[in-house]
C-alpha positions in Angstrom: 0.0 0.0 0.0 1.1 3.5 -0.7 0.4 6.6 1.4 -1.0 9.5 -0.6 1.2 12.6 -0.7 0.6 15.3 1.8 -0.5 18.5 0.2 -0.1 21.8 2.0 -1.9 24.9 1.0 -1.0 28.5 1.8 1.3 29.0 4.7 0.5 25.6 6.4 4.0 24.2 5.8 5.5 22.1 8.6 7.7 24.1 11.0 10.3 22.9 13.4 10.5 24.2 17.0 13.4 23.7 19.4 12.6 21.9 22.6 14.6 22.2 25.8 14.2 19.9 28.8 15.4 21.1 32.2 15.9 18.7 35.1 13.1 18.9 37.8 14.3 16.1 40.1 17.5 14.3 41.3 17.3 11.6 38.7 17.1 14.2 35.9 20.0 16.2 37.2 22.3 13.2 36.4 21.7 13.9 32.7 21.3 17.7 32.8 19.6 19.9 30.2 18.6 18.3 27.0 17.6 19.7 23.6 15.5 18.3 20.8 12.9 19.3 18.2 9.2 19.1 17.5 8.1 19.4 13.9 4.6 20.9 13.7 2.9 19.2 10.8 0.1 21.9 10.9 -2.5 19.2 11.4 -2.7 19.0 15.1 0.1 16.5 15.2 3.9 16.8 15.2 7.1 14.7 15.4 8.9 14.8 18.7 12.6 13.7 18.9 15.7 14.2 21.0 18.7 12.3 22.3 18.6 10.9 25.9 21.9 9.5 27.2 23.0 8.4 23.7 19.6 6.9 22.8 17.6 8.6 20.1 14.0 9.0 21.2 11.2 9.7 18.7 7.5 9.9 18.8 4.6 12.3 18.3 3.0 15.3 19.8 -0.7 15.8 19.5 -3.0 18.7 20.4 -5.9 17.8 22.7 -9.3 17.9 21.0 -11.3 20.9 22.2 -8.3 22.7 23.5 -5.9 23.7 20.7 -3.3 25.1 23.1 -2.9 21.9 25.2 -1.2 18.7 24.0 0.6 15.5 24.9 3.8 14.1 23.5 5.3 10.7 23.7 8.7 9.3 22.5 10.4 5.9 22.6 13.9 4.7 22.0 15.2 1.3 20.8 16.8 0.5 24.2 13.3 0.7 25.8 13.4 4.3 27.2 10.2 6.2 26.9 8.8 9.6 28.0 5.4 11.1 28.4 4.9 14.8 28.2 2.1 17.3 28.7 2.4 20.8 27.4 0.5 24.1 27.0 1.2 26.4 24.0 1.2 30.1 24.9 1.5 31.1 21.2 1.7 29.1 18.0 5.5 28.9 18.4 6.0 28.8 22.2 4.9 26.7 25.1 5.8 24.9 28.4 5.1 21.6 30.1 6.4 18.6 31.9 8.0 15.3 30.8 8.2 12.1 32.9 10.6 9.3 31.9 10.2 5.6 32.7 13.3 5.7 35.0 11.7 8.4 37.2 13.4 11.4 35.7 11.2 14.5 35.5 11.8 17.6 33.4 10.3 21.0 32.7 10.0 21.4 28.9 10.2 24.7 27.0 9.0 24.6 23.4 10.1 27.3 20.9 11.3 30.7 21.9 
């Protein structure tokens, strides 16, 4: 099966935003600040990816139905690491939230800006 091509109209081209994760507990301070990206596909979904201790994590970010500013993001790595995040956009290109890893690490996340 083939996937039909995605057609963008007007200015609805995907845009990439930087993501910074700041440690919020003792487990997270062992790794320190991390950076990554979220690519907004302009469809209510995006691709979320970053490196965690040498493991590439990737997944998706999705806006919550009925609240276009709120969203959830999840990412997974090939070594079994996973993260669940919740965020709130304050503008189309900036937001904040929290991320919780399966090893107990917690981070504050800043999107864009």
